[in-house]
N, C-alpha and C positions, 0 to 999 in steps of 0.2 A: 366633434367630440372633444378634441384637445382645446379648441377655442373656448368651448363652454366651460371646461374645467378651469382654465386660467382667467376667464372673465369672472367666474365665481371667486377665485382666489384673490383677485384684485378689486373686488367690489368695495372694500374698505380702504383701498389705497388712496391717500390724499397727497396734495402738493407739499413739498418740503420747504421749510422756512430757513433752515440752516444747512451748511455744508458739513460733511463729516470731517473729523480730524484724523491724523495719521494713526493715532493710538485707539481709534474707535474699535471696540471689541469685536463687533460683527464683521468688520471688513479688514482688520489689521493684518491678517495672514495674506490676503490678496494684495493689500497696499504695499506690504513688504516686498512681494514679488514684483509688483508693478513699478514701484518707485524708481529703480535704476533705468527704466525705459522712458521716463518723463523728463530726462535732462535736456534733450533737444526737442524742438517743436515737432510734433507728430500729427499724422492723419490717422485716426483710430476708428475702428468699428467695434461696438459693444453689442454682441449677439445675446438676445434674451435679457434686455436691460432692465426689465421689471419696473420698479418705481423710479429708476434712473439715478440712483444714488452714486454709483461709480462714474457714470457719464457726466453728471453735474460736477463732481469733484475734478475730473480730468479737464472739463471745459473751463473751470475756474483757474486752471494752470496754463491757460492760453493755448491749449491744443484744440484742433478741430476734431470733433467726435460725432459719429452717427450712431444713435441708439435705436435698435430695432426690437420689437416684441410682438407676439401674436395677439396680445390683449389690447383692445381699443381703450379700455378703462385705464390700463397702466400708462399708455401713451398720452392720454388726455392729462393725467396727473403729472407726467414728465414735462409736458409743454407748459403747464401752469407753473411748475417749479422753476423751470428755466427763466420764465418771465419774472417771477418773484425774486430770483437770485441774481438777475441781471447778466446772464451768460448766453443769451439767445444768439449772439453773434458767433459763438464757437460750437454750438451743438444743434443737431437736427434729429428729431425723433420721428420715427416712421413705423406704422403698423406693417408687419411683415411676417410671413410664415416661413421661416428659414428651415431647411435649405431650398424650398421650392421657389420662393420669391427671388426674382432676378435683381441683383444690385449692380448697377453700372458704374462702379468705382473701384479703385485699388487703394490699399491702405498700408501704412508702415507697421501698424500693430493691430491685432485682433484679440479681443477679450471674449472668451467663451466660458463664463463663470457659472458653474452649476447648471449647465444647459444640456450637454451631450446626453446625459442619462434620461432626458425627457423626450428625445427625438427618436422617432421610429427609424429614420434613415441616418444613423450616426456616422456611418462610413462616407455617405454622400456629403454630409455636413463637413467632414474633414477635408474632402476633396475640394469643396466649394471654398473653404477657408484658404486652402493653398492657392487656388485660382485668384482669390481676391487680394492676396498679398503681393506687394512689390518685391522684387529681388532683395534679399537680405532682410525682408520683413519678418516679424516675430508674432507668434501666437502665445497667449497665456491661457491655459485650460485648467479648470478644477473640476473634479468629479468625486462622487462618494466611493469609498473603497469597499470591495466585497469582503475584505478581511477586517472591517470595522468591528471592534469588540461587541458593541451592542447589537449589531446586525447578526453576528454569529450566535449570539444568545437568543435571538428571535424577537428582540424588543423594537427593532426598527422597521419591521415588515409592514405594519399597519401605517406608519408614517409615510413610508415609500409609496404606498398605494394612494394615500390621501393627496400627496403633492404631485403625483404623476410620474414617479420614477419608473422607468421601464427596465432598467438594469443598473448594476453596479460594476465597477471595473477593478481588474487586477493590474497592478503597476506594470509588470512585465508585458502583459498582453496589450495594453494601450500604447506602450512604447513601441512595440512591434508593429502595431497598426499605423502609428504615425510615420514610422520609418518606411513602411510599405507605400504610404502616400507621399513619399519623397521629402519628408521633413527631417531635419537634423536636430537631434535632441540637445538642448543647451543645459537644461537642468530638470531633474525629476525628483520630487520630494514627497515623502509621506509625512502628513501633518495632521493636526487636530486630535487631541487626546479624547479619552472617554468622557471627561468632565465637560468640556466644551460641547461635544456632540450631544450629551444628555440635556444640556441647557437649551439647545436649539430645537429639539423635537418633543419636549414635554411641557405641559402647562406649568409645572413647578419652576421651569427655567425662565418664565416670562418676566418676573420682577427682577431677578439678578441680571438678566440681559439688559433691561431698561436702565438699571443703575450703572452697569458697566459701560454702557454707551454714553451715559451722561457724565460720569465721573471717571477721569483717567486713572486715578489711583486704584479704583476698584477693577478697572480693566487690566491694569498691570498685575494686580494680585491674582486675579482669576487666570490670567495668561501664565503666570509663574506656576500656579498649581496645575494648570492643564499640561504644561510642558513636563511636569513630573509624571502625570498620568500617561502621557504619550510614551515616555521611556518605560514605564512599568507594564502597560497593557497593549501598546501598539496604536497605530494610526487609524483614523476614521475617514480621512480625506487624502486626495492625491492632487498635487499641483505640478503641472508640467509646462516648461517653457521650451518652445521649439522654433526653428528658423527655416525659412525658405532660402536655399542657396542657389 
């Protein structure tokens, strides 16, 4: 069932001809969280890598990264992108149904970006991430907030169903869950205002998103406006950085 959903989702996914930049609107919140951990050479796992955008960016920075995803179509596009961008020596893409698939490697850093909310066994996934981390290794997780303004107003429920969201998260509860699984919380941040959230799950947002990802000035302006909406109306997303000690 999940496989079919994500195969359908990625039926139009194509190989990428360019790497994203740090101020890319779609990924800039995650890149801001990720950047401090790319100073030293790392061995990284990208769970639910999708089209491979983050994995390819990391590989271009000379880190080794393994990108895994349940969708064979997504992984096919990822491998083609790696060839096209000349980063095959630093990245390996694999079809995997996490957390059921066994991965026989340990990593310095694990990315789990917009993935936990899709997994039936999210607690098992967190346990597996802990096991796959080296001592002092770090995970970066992002999940949708149950307190997102548009969700509370009822506008995000249809979107959640379409993309396979099984749940949303409360910040305090996910922090508690991570601590129960032996993680030490480094940073927990409520992020993404109502403007940015609206752009991502409505058809109206398609053109502004494309322009923001193409032109950094537009990305900066929308980010500035979204930060205002974040302060006024509250957060739609949660980003947590945690460590295995």
